[in-house]
matplotlib code that plots the C-alpha trace (Angstrom):
import matplotlib.pyplot as plt

x = [142.7, 141.6, 138.0, 136.8, 135.6, 132.7, 132.8, 129.6, 130.5, 130.4, 127.1, 125.7, 126.8, 125.2, 121.9, 121.9, 122.4, 119.7, 117.2, 118.1, 117.8, 114.4, 113.3, 114.8, 112.6, 109.6, 110.5, 111.8, 115.4, 117.4, 120.9, 120.2, 118.4, 121.3, 123.8, 121.9, 121.4, 125.1, 125.9, 123.5, 124.7, 128.4, 127.4, 125.3, 127.9, 130.7, 128.6, 127.9, 131.6, 132.6, 130.2, 131.5, 135.1, 134.6, 136.4, 135.2]
y = [190.0, 191.8, 192.1, 191.2, 194.1, 193.4, 195.2, 197.0, 196.9, 193.0, 192.9, 195.5, 193.4, 190.3, 191.9, 194.0, 190.9, 189.0, 191.9, 192.5, 188.9, 188.8, 191.8, 190.3, 187.2, 189.4, 191.4, 188.3, 189.4, 188.1, 188.9, 192.6, 192.7, 191.1, 193.4, 196.5, 195.2, 194.5, 198.1, 199.6, 197.3, 198.3, 202.0, 201.8, 199.7, 202.2, 205.1, 203.2, 202.4, 206.0, 207.1, 204.4, 205.4, 209.1, 210.4, 213.7]
z = [151.3, 148.2, 147.4, 143.9, 141.8, 139.5, 136.1, 135.3, 131.7, 131.8, 133.6, 131.2, 128.3, 129.6, 130.4, 127.2, 125.0, 126.9, 126.6, 123.0, 122.0, 123.7, 121.7, 118.6, 119.0, 119.3, 116.2, 114.3, 114.0, 116.9, 115.6, 115.2, 118.6, 120.4, 118.7, 119.6, 123.1, 123.5, 122.3, 124.8, 127.6, 127.0, 127.0, 130.1, 131.9, 131.1, 132.4, 135.6, 136.0, 135.5, 138.2, 140.6, 140.0, 140.5, 143.5, 144.9]

ax = plt.figure().add_subplot(projection="3d")
ax.plot(x, y, z, "-o")
ax.set_aspect("equal")
plt.show()
């Protein structure tokens, strides 16, 4: 049986949008906050995925 692999990019995107939207509510601009959070989430998730997939 194959084990399911979780994508860190997807998880980073979800948490990034949530945190960005929360900050957007605080600063009264939720759309920009969610967009910036999504960008950071994708970048951080890709970095985590690249470290996970490194074989030494």
